[in-house]
ModelCIF file with pLDDT and N, C-alpha, C, O atoms, coordinates in Angstrom:
data_MODEL
#
_entry.id   MODEL 
#
_entity.id                         1 
_entity.type                       polymer 
_entity.pdbx_number_of_molecules   1 
#
_entity_poly.entity_id                      1 
_entity_poly.type                           'polypeptide(L)' 
_entity_poly.nstd_linkage                   no 
_entity_poly.nstd_monomer                   no 
_entity_poly.pdbx_seq_one_letter_code       MSVYEFLEKNSIYLVLIIALIVWLSVFVYLIRVDVKLKKLEDEFSKIENQGGG 
_entity_poly.pdbx_seq_one_letter_code_can   MSVYEFLEKNSIYLVLIIALIVWLSVFVYLIRVDVKLKKLEDEFSKIENQGGG 
_entity_poly.pdbx_strand_id                 A 
#
loop_
_entity_poly_seq.entity_id 
_entity_poly_seq.num 
_entity_poly_seq.mon_id 
_entity_poly_seq.hetero 
1 1  MET n 
1 2  SER n 
1 3  VAL n 
1 4  TYR n 
1 5  GLU n 
1 6  PHE n 
1 7  LEU n 
1 8  GLU n 
1 9  LYS n 
1 10 ASN n 
1 11 SER n 
1 12 ILE n 
1 13 TYR n 
1 14 LEU n 
1 15 VAL n 
1 16 LEU n 
1 17 ILE n 
1 18 ILE n 
1 19 ALA n 
1 20 LEU n 
1 21 ILE n 
1 22 VAL n 
1 23 TRP n 
1 24 LEU n 
1 25 SER n 
1 26 VAL n 
1 27 PHE n 
1 28 VAL n 
1 29 TYR n 
1 30 LEU n 
1 31 ILE n 
1 32 ARG n 
1 33 VAL n 
1 34 ASP n 
1 35 VAL n 
1 36 LYS n 
1 37 LEU n 
1 38 LYS n 
1 39 LYS n 
1 40 LEU n 
1 41 GLU n 
1 42 ASP n 
1 43 GLU n 
1 44 PHE n 
1 45 SER n 
1 46 LYS n 
1 47 ILE n 
1 48 GLU n 
1 49 ASN n 
1 50 GLN n 
1 51 GLY n 
1 52 GLY n 
1 53 GLY n 
#
_struct_asym.id          A 
_struct_asym.entity_id   1 
#
loop_
_ma_qa_metric.id 
_ma_qa_metric.mode 
_ma_qa_metric.name 
_ma_qa_metric.software_group_id 
_ma_qa_metric.type 
1 global pLDDT . pLDDT 
2 local  pLDDT . pLDDT 
#
_ma_qa_metric_global.metric_id      1 
_ma_qa_metric_global.metric_value   92.19 
_ma_qa_metric_global.model_id       1 
_ma_qa_metric_global.ordinal_id     1 
#
loop_
_ma_qa_metric_local.label_asym_id 
_ma_qa_metric_local.label_comp_id 
_ma_qa_metric_local.label_seq_id 
_ma_qa_metric_local.metric_id 
_ma_qa_metric_local.metric_value 
_ma_qa_metric_local.model_id 
_ma_qa_metric_local.ordinal_id 
A MET 1  2 83.00 1 1  
A SER 2  2 90.00 1 2  
A VAL 3  2 86.00 1 3  
A TYR 4  2 85.00 1 4  
A GLU 5  2 89.00 1 5  
A PHE 6  2 86.00 1 6  
A LEU 7  2 83.00 1 7  
A GLU 8  2 84.00 1 8  
A LYS 9  2 88.00 1 9  
A ASN 10 2 90.00 1 10 
A SER 11 2 91.00 1 11 
A ILE 12 2 94.00 1 12 
A TYR 13 2 92.00 1 13 
A LEU 14 2 91.00 1 14 
A VAL 15 2 94.00 1 15 
A LEU 16 2 95.00 1 16 
A ILE 17 2 94.00 1 17 
A ILE 18 2 96.00 1 18 
A ALA 19 2 97.00 1 19 
A LEU 20 2 98.00 1 20 
A ILE 21 2 98.00 1 21 
A VAL 22 2 98.00 1 22 
A TRP 23 2 98.00 1 23 
A LEU 24 2 98.00 1 24 
A SER 25 2 98.00 1 25 
A VAL 26 2 98.00 1 26 
A PHE 27 2 98.00 1 27 
A VAL 28 2 98.00 1 28 
A TYR 29 2 98.00 1 29 
A LEU 30 2 98.00 1 30 
A ILE 31 2 98.00 1 31 
A ARG 32 2 98.00 1 32 
A VAL 33 2 98.00 1 33 
A ASP 34 2 98.00 1 34 
A VAL 35 2 98.00 1 35 
A LYS 36 2 98.00 1 36 
A LEU 37 2 98.00 1 37 
A LYS 38 2 98.00 1 38 
A LYS 39 2 97.00 1 39 
A LEU 40 2 97.00 1 40 
A GLU 41 2 97.00 1 41 
A ASP 42 2 96.00 1 42 
A GLU 43 2 95.00 1 43 
A PHE 44 2 94.00 1 44 
A SER 45 2 94.00 1 45 
A LYS 46 2 93.00 1 46 
A ILE 47 2 93.00 1 47 
A GLU 48 2 90.00 1 48 
A ASN 49 2 91.00 1 49 
A GLN 50 2 89.00 1 50 
A GLY 51 2 79.00 1 51 
A GLY 52 2 59.00 1 52 
A GLY 53 2 52.00 1 53 
#
loop_
_atom_site.group_PDB 
_atom_site.id 
_atom_site.type_symbol 
_atom_site.label_atom_id 
_atom_site.label_alt_id 
_atom_site.label_comp_id 
_atom_site.label_asym_id 
_atom_site.label_entity_id 
_atom_site.label_seq_id 
_atom_site.pdbx_PDB_ins_code 
_atom_site.Cartn_x 
_atom_site.Cartn_y 
_atom_site.Cartn_z 
_atom_site.occupancy 
_atom_site.B_iso_or_equiv 
_atom_site.pdbx_formal_charge 
_atom_site.auth_seq_id 
_atom_site.auth_comp_id 
_atom_site.auth_asym_id 
_atom_site.auth_atom_id 
_atom_site.pdbx_PDB_model_num 
ATOM 1   N N  . MET A 1 1  ? 0.846  -1.168 0.000  1.00 83.00 ? 1  MET A N  1 
ATOM 2   C CA . MET A 1 1  ? 0.000  0.000  0.000  1.00 83.00 ? 1  MET A CA 1 
ATOM 3   C C  . MET A 1 1  ? 0.898  1.240  0.000  1.00 83.00 ? 1  MET A C  1 
ATOM 4   O O  . MET A 1 1  ? 1.782  1.377  0.846  1.00 83.00 ? 1  MET A O  1 
ATOM 5   N N  . SER A 1 2  ? 0.667  2.114  -0.931 1.00 90.00 ? 2  SER A N  1 
ATOM 6   C CA . SER A 1 2  ? 1.467  3.338  -0.998 1.00 90.00 ? 2  SER A CA 1 
ATOM 7   C C  . SER A 1 2  ? 0.870  4.391  -0.074 1.00 90.00 ? 2  SER A C  1 
ATOM 8   O O  . SER A 1 2  ? -0.232 4.234  0.451  1.00 90.00 ? 2  SER A O  1 
ATOM 9   N N  . VAL A 1 3  ? 1.623  5.459  0.107  1.00 86.00 ? 3  VAL A N  1 
ATOM 10  C CA . VAL A 1 3  ? 1.160  6.545  0.972  1.00 86.00 ? 3  VAL A CA 1 
ATOM 11  C C  . VAL A 1 3  ? -0.094 7.172  0.388  1.00 86.00 ? 3  VAL A C  1 
ATOM 12  O O  . VAL A 1 3  ? -1.021 7.513  1.123  1.00 86.00 ? 3  VAL A O  1 
ATOM 13  N N  . TYR A 1 4  ? -0.127 7.322  -0.917 1.00 85.00 ? 4  TYR A N  1 
ATOM 14  C CA . TYR A 1 4  ? -1.284 7.915  -1.573 1.00 85.00 ? 4  TYR A CA 1 
ATOM 15  C C  . TYR A 1 4  ? -2.533 7.081  -1.328 1.00 85.00 ? 4  TYR A C  1 
ATOM 16  O O  . TYR A 1 4  ? -3.595 7.626  -1.025 1.00 85.00 ? 4  TYR A O  1 
ATOM 17  N N  . GLU A 1 5  ? -2.413 5.763  -1.458 1.00 89.00 ? 5  GLU A N  1 
ATOM 18  C CA . GLU A 1 5  ? -3.559 4.877  -1.206 1.00 89.00 ? 5  GLU A CA 1 
ATOM 19  C C  . GLU A 1 5  ? -3.987 4.948  0.265  1.00 89.00 ? 5  GLU A C  1 
ATOM 20  O O  . GLU A 1 5  ? -5.178 4.947  0.573  1.00 89.00 ? 5  GLU A O  1 
ATOM 21  N N  . PHE A 1 6  ? -3.005 5.010  1.162  1.00 86.00 ? 6  PHE A N  1 
ATOM 22  C CA . PHE A 1 6  ? -3.321 5.099  2.582  1.00 86.00 ? 6  PHE A CA 1 
ATOM 23  C C  . PHE A 1 6  ? -4.104 6.370  2.889  1.00 86.00 ? 6  PHE A C  1 
ATOM 24  O O  . PHE A 1 6  ? -5.103 6.340  3.607  1.00 86.00 ? 6  PHE A O  1 
ATOM 25  N N  . LEU A 1 7  ? -3.630 7.505  2.327  1.00 83.00 ? 7  LEU A N  1 
ATOM 26  C CA . LEU A 1 7  ? -4.314 8.769  2.583  1.00 83.00 ? 7  LEU A CA 1 
ATOM 27  C C  . LEU A 1 7  ? -5.669 8.825  1.896  1.00 83.00 ? 7  LEU A C  1 
ATOM 28  O O  . LEU A 1 7  ? -6.584 9.500  2.367  1.00 83.00 ? 7  LEU A O  1 
ATOM 29  N N  . GLU A 1 8  ? -5.795 8.117  0.787  1.00 84.00 ? 8  GLU A N  1 
ATOM 30  C CA . GLU A 1 8  ? -7.071 8.100  0.083  1.00 84.00 ? 8  GLU A CA 1 
ATOM 31  C C  . GLU A 1 8  ? -8.126 7.344  0.892  1.00 84.00 ? 8  GLU A C  1 
ATOM 32  O O  . GLU A 1 8  ? -9.294 7.730  0.902  1.00 84.00 ? 8  GLU A O  1 
ATOM 33  N N  . LYS A 1 9  ? -7.723 6.282  1.563  1.00 88.00 ? 9  LYS A N  1 
ATOM 34  C CA . LYS A 1 9  ? -8.659 5.496  2.361  1.00 88.00 ? 9  LYS A CA 1 
ATOM 35  C C  . LYS A 1 9  ? -8.899 6.113  3.738  1.00 88.00 ? 9  LYS A C  1 
ATOM 36  O O  . LYS A 1 9  ? -9.988 5.987  4.298  1.00 88.00 ? 9  LYS A O  1 
ATOM 37  N N  . ASN A 1 10 ? -7.889 6.773  4.275  1.00 90.00 ? 10 ASN A N  1 
ATOM 38  C CA . ASN A 1 10 ? -7.999 7.381  5.607  1.00 90.00 ? 10 ASN A CA 1 
ATOM 39  C C  . ASN A 1 10 ? -7.880 8.893  5.460  1.00 90.00 ? 10 ASN A C  1 
ATOM 40  O O  . ASN A 1 10 ? -6.839 9.471  5.769  1.00 90.00 ? 10 ASN A O  1 
ATOM 41  N N  . SER A 1 11 ? -8.928 9.519  4.996  1.00 91.00 ? 11 SER A N  1 
ATOM 42  C CA . SER A 1 11 ? -8.860 10.945 4.687  1.00 91.00 ? 11 SER A CA 1 
ATOM 43  C C  . SER A 1 11 ? -8.678 11.810 5.928  1.00 91.00 ? 11 SER A C  1 
ATOM 44  O O  . SER A 1 11 ? -8.254 12.959 5.807  1.00 91.00 ? 11 SER A O  1 
ATOM 45  N N  . ILE A 1 12 ? -8.987 11.295 7.121  1.00 94.00 ? 12 ILE A N  1 
ATOM 46  C CA . ILE A 1 12 ? -8.808 12.091 8.335  1.00 94.00 ? 12 ILE A CA 1 
ATOM 47  C C  . ILE A 1 12 ? -7.335 12.433 8.540  1.00 94.00 ? 12 ILE A C  1 
ATOM 48  O O  . ILE A 1 12 ? -7.014 13.501 9.063  1.00 94.00 ? 12 ILE A O  1 
ATOM 49  N N  . TYR A 1 13 ? -6.440 11.537 8.133  1.00 92.00 ? 13 TYR A N  1 
ATOM 50  C CA . TYR A 1 13 ? -5.015 11.827 8.269  1.00 92.00 ? 13 TYR A CA 1 
ATOM 51  C C  . TYR A 1 13 ? -4.588 12.952 7.328  1.00 92.00 ? 13 TYR A C  1 
ATOM 52  O O  . TYR A 1 13 ? -3.720 13.758 7.663  1.00 92.00 ? 13 TYR A O  1 
ATOM 53  N N  . LEU A 1 14 ? -5.198 12.997 6.166  1.00 91.00 ? 14 LEU A N  1 
ATOM 54  C CA . LEU A 1 14 ? -4.909 14.080 5.222  1.00 91.00 ? 14 LEU A CA 1 
ATOM 55  C C  . LEU A 1 14 ? -5.342 15.420 5.815  1.00 91.00 ? 14 LEU A C  1 
ATOM 56  O O  . LEU A 1 14 ? -4.625 16.416 5.711  1.00 91.00 ? 14 LEU A O  1 
ATOM 57  N N  . VAL A 1 15 ? -6.514 15.434 6.433  1.00 94.00 ? 15 VAL A N  1 
ATOM 58  C CA . VAL A 1 15 ? -7.003 16.656 7.081  1.00 94.00 ? 15 VAL A CA 1 
ATOM 59  C C  . VAL A 1 15 ? -6.073 17.049 8.234  1.00 94.00 ? 15 VAL A C  1 
ATOM 60  O O  . VAL A 1 15 ? -5.776 18.230 8.413  1.00 94.00 ? 15 VAL A O  1 
ATOM 61  N N  . LEU A 1 16 ? -5.619 16.077 9.005  1.00 95.00 ? 16 LEU A N  1 
ATOM 62  C CA . LEU A 1 16 ? -4.708 16.359 10.112 1.00 95.00 ? 16 LEU A CA 1 
ATOM 63  C C  . LEU A 1 16 ? -3.379 16.914 9.619  1.00 95.00 ? 16 LEU A C  1 
ATOM 64  O O  . LEU A 1 16 ? -2.823 17.828 10.228 1.00 95.00 ? 16 LEU A O  1 
ATOM 65  N N  . ILE A 1 17 ? -2.871 16.372 8.528  1.00 94.00 ? 17 ILE A N  1 
ATOM 66  C CA . ILE A 1 17 ? -1.608 16.870 7.964  1.00 94.00 ? 17 ILE A CA 1 
ATOM 67  C C  . ILE A 1 17 ? -1.768 18.311 7.500  1.00 94.00 ? 17 ILE A C  1 
ATOM 68  O O  . ILE A 1 17 ? -0.896 19.143 7.749  1.00 94.00 ? 17 ILE A O  1 
ATOM 69  N N  . ILE A 1 18 ? -2.876 18.612 6.828  1.00 96.00 ? 18 ILE A N  1 
ATOM 70  C CA . ILE A 1 18 ? -3.107 19.983 6.349  1.00 96.00 ? 18 ILE A CA 1 
ATOM 71  C C  . ILE A 1 18 ? -3.263 20.937 7.531  1.00 96.00 ? 18 ILE A C  1 
ATOM 72  O O  . ILE A 1 18 ? -2.716 22.039 7.509  1.00 96.00 ? 18 ILE A O  1 
ATOM 73  N N  . ALA A 1 19 ? -4.000 20.527 8.560  1.00 97.00 ? 19 ALA A N  1 
ATOM 74  C CA . ALA A 1 19 ? -4.157 21.378 9.746  1.00 97.00 ? 19 ALA A CA 1 
ATOM 75  C C  . ALA A 1 19 ? -2.816 21.608 10.428 1.00 97.00 ? 19 ALA A C  1 
ATOM 76  O O  . ALA A 1 19 ? -2.539 22.711 10.900 1.00 97.00 ? 19 ALA A O  1 
ATOM 77  N N  . LEU A 1 20 ? -1.986 20.579 10.481 1.00 98.00 ? 20 LEU A N  1 
ATOM 78  C CA . LEU A 1 20 ? -0.662 20.722 11.081 1.00 98.00 ? 20 LEU A CA 1 
ATOM 79  C C  . LEU A 1 20 ? 0.192  21.708 10.291 1.00 98.00 ? 20 LEU A C  1 
ATOM 80  O O  . LEU A 1 20 ? 0.893  22.530 10.881 1.00 98.00 ? 20 LEU A O  1 
ATOM 81  N N  . ILE A 1 21 ? 0.138  21.636 8.977  1.00 98.00 ? 21 ILE A N  1 
ATOM 82  C CA . ILE A 1 21 ? 0.900  22.565 8.137  1.00 98.00 ? 21 ILE A CA 1 
ATOM 83  C C  . ILE A 1 21 ? 0.423  24.001 8.364  1.00 98.00 ? 21 ILE A C  1 
ATOM 84  O O  . ILE A 1 21 ? 1.239  24.917 8.463  1.00 98.00 ? 21 ILE A O  1 
ATOM 85  N N  . VAL A 1 22 ? -0.885 24.196 8.446  1.00 98.00 ? 22 VAL A N  1 
ATOM 86  C CA . VAL A 1 22 ? -1.428 25.544 8.668  1.00 98.00 ? 22 VAL A CA 1 
ATOM 87  C C  . VAL A 1 22 ? -0.978 26.076 10.023 1.00 98.00 ? 22 VAL A C  1 
ATOM 88  O O  . VAL A 1 22 ? -0.548 27.226 10.117 1.00 98.00 ? 22 VAL A O  1 
ATOM 89  N N  . TRP A 1 23 ? -1.069 25.262 11.079 1.00 98.00 ? 23 TRP A N  1 
ATOM 90  C CA . TRP A 1 23 ? -0.665 25.723 12.413 1.00 98.00 ? 23 TRP A CA 1 
ATOM 91  C C  . TRP A 1 23 ? 0.827  25.990 12.498 1.00 98.00 ? 23 TRP A C  1 
ATOM 92  O O  . TRP A 1 23 ? 1.246  26.941 13.158 1.00 98.00 ? 23 TRP A O  1 
ATOM 93  N N  . LEU A 1 24 ? 1.635  25.170 11.843 1.00 98.00 ? 24 LEU A N  1 
ATOM 94  C CA . LEU A 1 24 ? 3.077  25.420 11.827 1.00 98.00 ? 24 LEU A CA 1 
ATOM 95  C C  . LEU A 1 24 ? 3.395  26.721 11.088 1.00 98.00 ? 24 LEU A C  1 
ATOM 96  O O  . LEU A 1 24 ? 4.293  27.463 11.488 1.00 98.00 ? 24 LEU A O  1 
ATOM 97  N N  . SER A 1 25 ? 2.665  26.994 10.020 1.00 98.00 ? 25 SER A N  1 
ATOM 98  C CA . SER A 1 25 ? 2.873  28.238 9.281  1.00 98.00 ? 25 SER A CA 1 
ATOM 99  C C  . SER A 1 25 ? 2.532  29.447 10.147 1.00 98.00 ? 25 SER A C  1 
ATOM 100 O O  . SER A 1 25 ? 3.263  30.438 10.149 1.00 98.00 ? 25 SER A O  1 
ATOM 101 N N  . VAL A 1 26 ? 1.437  29.367 10.872 1.00 98.00 ? 26 VAL A N  1 
ATOM 102 C CA . VAL A 1 26 ? 1.049  30.465 11.770 1.00 98.00 ? 26 VAL A CA 1 
ATOM 103 C C  . VAL A 1 26 ? 2.110  30.655 12.846 1.00 98.00 ? 26 VAL A C  1 
ATOM 104 O O  . VAL A 1 26 ? 2.468  31.787 13.170 1.00 98.00 ? 26 VAL A O  1 
ATOM 105 N N  . PHE A 1 27 ? 2.614  29.562 13.401 1.00 98.00 ? 27 PHE A N  1 
ATOM 106 C CA . PHE A 1 27 ? 3.638  29.628 14.444 1.00 98.00 ? 27 PHE A CA 1 
ATOM 107 C C  . PHE A 1 27 ? 4.918  30.275 13.921 1.00 98.00 ? 27 PHE A C  1 
ATOM 108 O O  . PHE A 1 27 ? 5.497  31.129 14.592 1.00 98.00 ? 27 PHE A O  1 
ATOM 109 N N  . VAL A 1 28 ? 5.360  29.882 12.742 1.00 98.00 ? 28 VAL A N  1 
ATOM 110 C CA . VAL A 1 28 ? 6.568  30.470 12.150 1.00 98.00 ? 28 VAL A CA 1 
ATOM 111 C C  . VAL A 1 28 ? 6.349  31.953 11.856 1.00 98.00 ? 28 VAL A C  1 
ATOM 112 O O  . VAL A 1 28 ? 7.246  32.766 12.075 1.00 98.00 ? 28 VAL A O  1 
ATOM 113 N N  . TYR A 1 29 ? 5.170  32.306 11.367 1.00 98.00 ? 29 TYR A N  1 
ATOM 114 C CA . TYR A 1 29 ? 4.855  33.710 11.083 1.00 98.00 ? 29 TYR A CA 1 
ATOM 115 C C  . TYR A 1 29 ? 4.923  34.543 12.364 1.00 98.00 ? 29 TYR A C  1 
ATOM 116 O O  . TYR A 1 29 ? 5.490  35.636 12.359 1.00 98.00 ? 29 TYR A O  1 
ATOM 117 N N  . LEU A 1 30 ? 4.356  34.041 13.452 1.00 98.00 ? 30 LEU A N  1 
ATOM 118 C CA . LEU A 1 30 ? 4.375  34.777 14.711 1.00 98.00 ? 30 LEU A CA 1 
ATOM 119 C C  . LEU A 1 30 ? 5.796  34.940 15.247 1.00 98.00 ? 30 LEU A C  1 
ATOM 120 O O  . LEU A 1 30 ? 6.125  35.980 15.816 1.00 98.00 ? 30 LEU A O  1 
ATOM 121 N N  . ILE A 1 31 ? 6.631  33.934 15.072 1.00 98.00 ? 31 ILE A N  1 
ATOM 122 C CA . ILE A 1 31 ? 8.026  34.054 15.508 1.00 98.00 ? 31 ILE A CA 1 
ATOM 123 C C  . ILE A 1 31 ? 8.741  35.122 14.693 1.00 98.00 ? 31 ILE A C  1 
ATOM 124 O O  . ILE A 1 31 ? 9.492  35.921 15.253 1.00 98.00 ? 31 ILE A O  1 
ATOM 125 N N  . ARG A 1 32 ? 8.524  35.151 13.382 1.00 98.00 ? 32 ARG A N  1 
ATOM 126 C CA . ARG A 1 32 ? 9.161  36.162 12.534 1.00 98.00 ? 32 ARG A CA 1 
ATOM 127 C C  . ARG A 1 32 ? 8.699  37.565 12.906 1.00 98.00 ? 32 ARG A C  1 
ATOM 128 O O  . ARG A 1 32 ? 9.508  38.493 12.940 1.00 98.00 ? 32 ARG A O  1 
ATOM 129 N N  . VAL A 1 33 ? 7.415  37.731 13.185 1.00 98.00 ? 33 VAL A N  1 
ATOM 130 C CA . VAL A 1 33 ? 6.900  39.039 13.588 1.00 98.00 ? 33 VAL A CA 1 
ATOM 131 C C  . VAL A 1 33 ? 7.518  39.454 14.920 1.00 98.00 ? 33 VAL A C  1 
ATOM 132 O O  . VAL A 1 33 ? 7.846  40.626 15.107 1.00 98.00 ? 33 VAL A O  1 
ATOM 133 N N  . ASP A 1 34 ? 7.678  38.522 15.834 1.00 98.00 ? 34 ASP A N  1 
ATOM 134 C CA . ASP A 1 34 ? 8.277  38.819 17.131 1.00 98.00 ? 34 ASP A CA 1 
ATOM 135 C C  . ASP A 1 34 ? 9.724  39.275 16.963 1.00 98.00 ? 34 ASP A C  1 
ATOM 136 O O  . ASP A 1 34 ? 10.147 40.228 17.618 1.00 98.00 ? 34 ASP A O  1 
ATOM 137 N N  . VAL A 1 35 ? 10.486 38.614 16.099 1.00 98.00 ? 35 VAL A N  1 
ATOM 138 C CA . VAL A 1 35 ? 11.882 39.002 15.876 1.00 98.00 ? 35 VAL A CA 1 
ATOM 139 C C  . VAL A 1 35 ? 11.955 40.406 15.273 1.00 98.00 ? 35 VAL A C  1 
ATOM 140 O O  . VAL A 1 35 ? 12.788 41.212 15.688 1.00 98.00 ? 35 VAL A O  1 
ATOM 141 N N  . LYS A 1 36 ? 11.104 40.701 14.311 1.00 98.00 ? 36 LYS A N  1 
ATOM 142 C CA . LYS A 1 36 ? 11.106 42.031 13.705 1.00 98.00 ? 36 LYS A CA 1 
ATOM 143 C C  . LYS A 1 36 ? 10.698 43.098 14.720 1.00 98.00 ? 36 LYS A C  1 
ATOM 144 O O  . LYS A 1 36 ? 11.259 44.194 14.721 1.00 98.00 ? 36 LYS A O  1 
ATOM 145 N N  . LEU A 1 37 ? 9.740  42.794 15.575 1.00 98.00 ? 37 LEU A N  1 
ATOM 146 C CA . LEU A 1 37 ? 9.309  43.749 16.590 1.00 98.00 ? 37 LEU A CA 1 
ATOM 147 C C  . LEU A 1 37 ? 10.423 44.030 17.592 1.00 98.00 ? 37 LEU A C  1 
ATOM 148 O O  . LEU A 1 37 ? 10.592 45.171 18.021 1.00 98.00 ? 37 LEU A O  1 
ATOM 149 N N  . LYS A 1 38 ? 11.177 43.018 17.967 1.00 98.00 ? 38 LYS A N  1 
ATOM 150 C CA . LYS A 1 38 ? 12.299 43.229 18.881 1.00 98.00 ? 38 LYS A CA 1 
ATOM 151 C C  . LYS A 1 38 ? 13.361 44.113 18.250 1.00 98.00 ? 38 LYS A C  1 
ATOM 152 O O  . LYS A 1 38 ? 13.947 44.953 18.932 1.00 98.00 ? 38 LYS A O  1 
ATOM 153 N N  . LYS A 1 39 ? 13.622 43.937 16.946 1.00 97.00 ? 39 LYS A N  1 
ATOM 154 C CA . LYS A 1 39 ? 14.583 44.799 16.254 1.00 97.00 ? 39 LYS A CA 1 
ATOM 155 C C  . LYS A 1 39 ? 14.109 46.252 16.263 1.00 97.00 ? 39 LYS A C  1 
ATOM 156 O O  . LYS A 1 39 ? 14.902 47.163 16.502 1.00 97.00 ? 39 LYS A O  1 
ATOM 157 N N  . LEU A 1 40 ? 12.824 46.470 16.004 1.00 97.00 ? 40 LEU A N  1 
ATOM 158 C CA . LEU A 1 40 ? 12.286 47.825 16.013 1.00 97.00 ? 40 LEU A CA 1 
ATOM 159 C C  . LEU A 1 40 ? 12.375 48.439 17.405 1.00 97.00 ? 40 LEU A C  1 
ATOM 160 O O  . LEU A 1 40 ? 12.688 49.622 17.540 1.00 97.00 ? 40 LEU A O  1 
ATOM 161 N N  . GLU A 1 41 ? 12.106 47.661 18.428 1.00 97.00 ? 41 GLU A N  1 
ATOM 162 C CA . GLU A 1 41 ? 12.208 48.162 19.798 1.00 97.00 ? 41 GLU A CA 1 
ATOM 163 C C  . GLU A 1 41 ? 13.644 48.568 20.116 1.00 97.00 ? 41 GLU A C  1 
ATOM 164 O O  . GLU A 1 41 ? 13.874 49.590 20.763 1.00 97.00 ? 41 GLU A O  1 
ATOM 165 N N  . ASP A 1 42 ? 14.596 47.778 19.670 1.00 96.00 ? 42 ASP A N  1 
ATOM 166 C CA . ASP A 1 42 ? 16.001 48.126 19.900 1.00 96.00 ? 42 ASP A CA 1 
ATOM 167 C C  . ASP A 1 42 ? 16.374 49.418 19.174 1.00 96.00 ? 42 ASP A C  1 
ATOM 168 O O  . ASP A 1 42 ? 17.074 50.261 19.733 1.00 96.00 ? 42 ASP A O  1 
ATOM 169 N N  . GLU A 1 43 ? 15.915 49.577 17.937 1.00 95.00 ? 43 GLU A N  1 
ATOM 170 C CA . GLU A 1 43 ? 16.206 50.798 17.188 1.00 95.00 ? 43 GLU A CA 1 
ATOM 171 C C  . GLU A 1 43 ? 15.582 52.010 17.863 1.00 95.00 ? 43 GLU A C  1 
ATOM 172 O O  . GLU A 1 43 ? 16.227 53.053 17.972 1.00 95.00 ? 43 GLU A O  1 
ATOM 173 N N  . PHE A 1 44 ? 14.352 51.891 18.313 1.00 94.00 ? 44 PHE A N  1 
ATOM 174 C CA . PHE A 1 44 ? 13.702 53.016 18.992 1.00 94.00 ? 44 PHE A CA 1 
ATOM 175 C C  . PHE A 1 44 ? 14.398 53.356 20.301 1.00 94.00 ? 44 PHE A C  1 
ATOM 176 O O  . PHE A 1 44 ? 14.519 54.530 20.651 1.00 94.00 ? 44 PHE A O  1 
ATOM 177 N N  . SER A 1 45 ? 14.852 52.353 21.020 1.00 94.00 ? 45 SER A N  1 
ATOM 178 C CA . SER A 1 45 ? 15.539 52.648 22.287 1.00 94.00 ? 45 SER A CA 1 
ATOM 179 C C  . SER A 1 45 ? 16.883 53.327 22.017 1.00 94.00 ? 45 SER A C  1 
ATOM 180 O O  . SER A 1 45 ? 17.301 54.193 22.786 1.00 94.00 ? 45 SER A O  1 
ATOM 181 N N  . LYS A 1 46 ? 17.567 52.941 20.928 1.00 93.00 ? 46 LYS A N  1 
ATOM 182 C CA . LYS A 1 46 ? 18.820 53.615 20.564 1.00 93.00 ? 46 LYS A CA 1 
ATOM 183 C C  . LYS A 1 46 ? 18.558 55.069 20.204 1.00 93.00 ? 46 LYS A C  1 
ATOM 184 O O  . LYS A 1 46 ? 19.308 55.957 20.608 1.00 93.00 ? 46 LYS A O  1 
ATOM 185 N N  . ILE A 1 47 ? 17.493 55.313 19.443 1.00 93.00 ? 47 ILE A N  1 
ATOM 186 C CA . ILE A 1 47 ? 17.150 56.687 19.041 1.00 93.00 ? 47 ILE A CA 1 
ATOM 187 C C  . ILE A 1 47 ? 16.797 57.520 20.270 1.00 93.00 ? 47 ILE A C  1 
ATOM 188 O O  . ILE A 1 47 ? 17.200 58.679 20.371 1.00 93.00 ? 47 ILE A O  1 
ATOM 189 N N  . GLU A 1 48 ? 16.051 56.941 21.200 1.00 90.00 ? 48 GLU A N  1 
ATOM 190 C CA . GLU A 1 48 ? 15.698 57.668 22.422 1.00 90.00 ? 48 GLU A CA 1 
ATOM 191 C C  . GLU A 1 48 ? 16.929 58.000 23.246 1.00 90.00 ? 48 GLU A C  1 
ATOM 192 O O  . GLU A 1 48 ? 17.033 59.094 23.800 1.00 90.00 ? 48 GLU A O  1 
ATOM 193 N N  . ASN A 1 49 ? 17.862 57.057 23.329 1.00 91.00 ? 49 ASN A N  1 
ATOM 194 C CA . ASN A 1 49 ? 19.068 57.288 24.123 1.00 91.00 ? 49 ASN A CA 1 
ATOM 195 C C  . ASN A 1 49 ? 19.971 58.343 23.488 1.00 91.00 ? 49 ASN A C  1 
ATOM 196 O O  . ASN A 1 49 ? 20.627 59.103 24.199 1.00 91.00 ? 49 ASN A O  1 
ATOM 197 N N  . GLN A 1 50 ? 20.010 58.397 22.160 1.00 89.00 ? 50 GLN A N  1 
ATOM 198 C CA . GLN A 1 50 ? 20.842 59.383 21.472 1.00 89.00 ? 50 GLN A CA 1 
ATOM 199 C C  . GLN A 1 50 ? 20.231 60.781 21.578 1.00 89.00 ? 50 GLN A C  1 
ATOM 200 O O  . GLN A 1 50 ? 20.944 61.753 21.826 1.00 89.00 ? 50 GLN A O  1 
ATOM 201 N N  . GLY A 1 51 ? 18.938 60.883 21.395 1.00 79.00 ? 51 GLY A N  1 
ATOM 202 C CA . GLY A 1 51 ? 18.277 62.192 21.355 1.00 79.00 ? 51 GLY A CA 1 
ATOM 203 C C  . GLY A 1 51 ? 17.899 62.724 22.722 1.00 79.00 ? 51 GLY A C  1 
ATOM 204 O O  . GLY A 1 51 ? 17.983 63.928 22.960 1.00 79.00 ? 51 GLY A O  1 
ATOM 205 N N  . GLY A 1 52 ? 17.484 61.848 23.623 1.00 59.00 ? 52 GLY A N  1 
ATOM 206 C CA . GLY A 1 52 ? 16.973 62.297 24.914 1.00 59.00 ? 52 GLY A CA 1 
ATOM 207 C C  . GLY A 1 52 ? 18.046 62.569 25.934 1.00 59.00 ? 52 GLY A C  1 
ATOM 208 O O  . GLY A 1 52 ? 17.854 63.397 26.824 1.00 59.00 ? 52 GLY A O  1 
ATOM 209 N N  . GLY A 1 53 ? 19.182 61.890 25.828 1.00 52.00 ? 53 GLY A N  1 
ATOM 210 C CA . GLY A 1 53 ? 20.295 62.114 26.710 1.00 52.00 ? 53 GLY A CA 1 
ATOM 211 C C  . GLY A 1 53 ? 20.077 61.647 28.064 1.00 52.00 ? 53 GLY A C  1 
ATOM 212 O O  . GLY A 1 53 ? 20.957 61.783 28.913 1.00 52.00 ? 53 GLY A O  1 
#
C-alpha cells in the first residue's frame, strides 16, 4: 500500500496533515513578527538614548 492509497482510504489523516501545516505556518509567522518587533524596539531605544540624553 502506498502513501497515496493510505491517505485516500484514511482521509482524516490528510485533514490532520493539512491542519498541522497551517498551524506550523502560523507559528513560524508569529516568531518572525516577534523578531522584527524586537529589532524595532532596539532601534527606537537607541534613538531615544541618542536624542533624549
